[in-house]
N, C-alpha and C positions, 0 to 999 in steps of 0.2 A: 720573808714571807716571797709567797708567790705571786706573779705577775697575773693580772686579768685581762683577759681576752685571749689569751695567749693560742698560737695559730702556728702550725707547722713551718710556716716561713721566719718564724723567730730563731735568731741567733742560736742564743742557748735555753734550748727549752726547760721550765721549770717545773716538770712533772716526774714521779717514782719512774724509776727505770724500770723495765720489761723488756726481754730480748725474745723472739718470735722468729721461726723460720714458714718460709712461704714457696712450697712449691708451685711453680708454672710451667706448662707447655706451651711456647712460643716460637713461633716460624719452624715446628717440627722437631723442637729439642727441648728435653725438660732442663728449666733451671731452677736453683734453689737462692731463696734469697733471706738475707739477715737483715730483719728490719727490727725497729726500736721503739717503744713509746715516743711520742713525741716526733716523728716523723708521719709524712699524710700516708696514708691507706697501709698501716704498718700491720692489720689483721691476715690484709688479701690484697693481691693487686689491683685497684680500681678500673674498673670497666672501660674505663676513657684511655687508658693507658696499653693496653690490650687490643682494643679496634685500633688505635694508634700505630703501636708495635707489628701488627698483622697485613698494614694496609702502607705503612713508610716505605719509601724509596731507599736500599739499601747499598752502598757505592758497589761498582762490581770493577771499579780500580783502583790502585792506589790513593786516598784519598785522606785529607783531612776534616773531620767532623765534630758536630760540638752537641754534646745533650744538654741544654741550660735549662736551671732550676732541675737538678738530676733525681733529687729524694733518694731511694736505696740505691740508683743506677739502673735500674732494669732497662730502661732504652738506650743509654749506652753501653751497658752489657752484650746487649743482643745484637748492636749494631757492631761492637768488636769482635764476636764471636762470629756473626757471617761475613766480615769482611775483615780478616785477620791481617790483611796487609796493609789495613789504615791506620790513621793516627785517631785515637777518640779521647776527646777533652768531655769531663765531666766539671759541671759547677753549681755547687748550692751554697746557700749561707747559712742555711740550718747544721751546724757541728753533728749533730747526730747521723744527717741525713750523710754525711761526707765521712764520717766514722764507717758507717753499715754499707757505703761505698764502697770504700778499699776493701773491706773485709770479703765482699761481696765478688770483687776484681779476683782476688786469691782462689776463691773457692771455684769460681764458675769459667775462670779465662785462664788460668793456671800459665802456661810457657807466653801468652800474650800481652802478660802486666807491661812488659817494657816498650809497649805503643798506648798503653793508656794511662791518662794523666788528669789528676784529681785535685781543683782549684776550691777551695771556700771564699766565699764573696756572694755579694748581689749582684746579681745576672752577669754584665760585662765587665764590671770591675775589677777581678781580677788578671785580666787581659787588656786592658786600655792601654797601659804603656808597651807592651810585646809585640807588636806590628804581626797580630796572626790573622791571617784569613780562612775562611772556614770555607768546603765546599759542600758543607751542609751542617743549618741548624736545626736541631730539633727540639719540640717542646711541648709537654701539657701544660698551660701554663696554669698558676693559682690564680683562676678571676677572683676566688673569695675576698682576695684584694681590692679587685674592682675592675671593669673593663676599663678603667681610662689608665692605670697603670701599665695593662698589657698594650695598649695601643700606640702609648708613648714610645714603649720598649721596641714596639715593630717601628720607628724611626730611626734607630740606631744599628736597626740590624745589618741593611745594607752595607755599611762601613766593615762589615767584620765580614763581608763574604767578595770570593772571587768570582770572576765574571762568570755570569751563567750559573753560581751558584743559587741552592734551594732554602727555602725557610718553609719548613712542615711543622705544622702544630696540630691540635685537637682544641675541638671545642664543644662541650654541650647544647645541644639548642634550647633546650632552656637558660642557659647560661647568657644566652647570647648570641647564638653563631649565626644568627641574620643580620643581626647589628654590627657584628665585627666585619662580615663579607660585606653589606653596604658601604662601612666605614673606609675599608680597604679598598674598593673600587673605586671610590670617592677621591681617596687622600694619596694610592698609591698604584695608580694603574700606569704612569706613564716610568716607574721604576721596575716594578715585576709585572711577569706574567701570571696572572691568579686561575686558580682552577682549585675545585672541590675535588677530590679526587676518591673522596669515600662518602657515604650516610650510613651509617649502621646503627642499630640501639639506642637513637637519639644522640649519637654524637656525629661531626660533622669534623674531615681530616682536609686540612687544608694544604697546598702547594703555591707556594709565593717563590716563582724563578726569577731571579737577577736577568735583566733583561741587558740587552748588550750594551 
């Protein structure tokens, strides 16, 4: 029996499988993503992710970064392609999303696959006991789960960042970007340097850099 009210953050989506190919020009390069039903935005790359990718900070030196809640891997794969010297982790709880991500790594990154690591699990859970620290954490958060879940997640982020590490994410204005900014300024201004680096097409791109 199919579960009711299923969502793309479900671990095992119970919907009929259909595979798609999604071509997208990002950072002046053509990527082709394999997607599947039961994964967020499987027919085309969503606008929020596109805006985010075009404005996110890509490491210029050897770094360790994380695409958190990676979906089919667009953010992490672009990071790995543009910064091949970096190690990129991609995490998602959705098993179909992780399958797509691994296929997309093979297709889009070729010889870079040895520095790209996929893990299945809910947010930071797969790495909590691995003592991994990141230079950057990148995210298009699933706010359909509610803002509270995301804001609670923000409390964990500093524990996984290196000194001066950054946390960048995108929020749609209609989904509460102003509320999120106000909350973060009220609760994390002593931890992060907080900036909005882009407002475009109804989306805000946030940059939270860990203070010394």
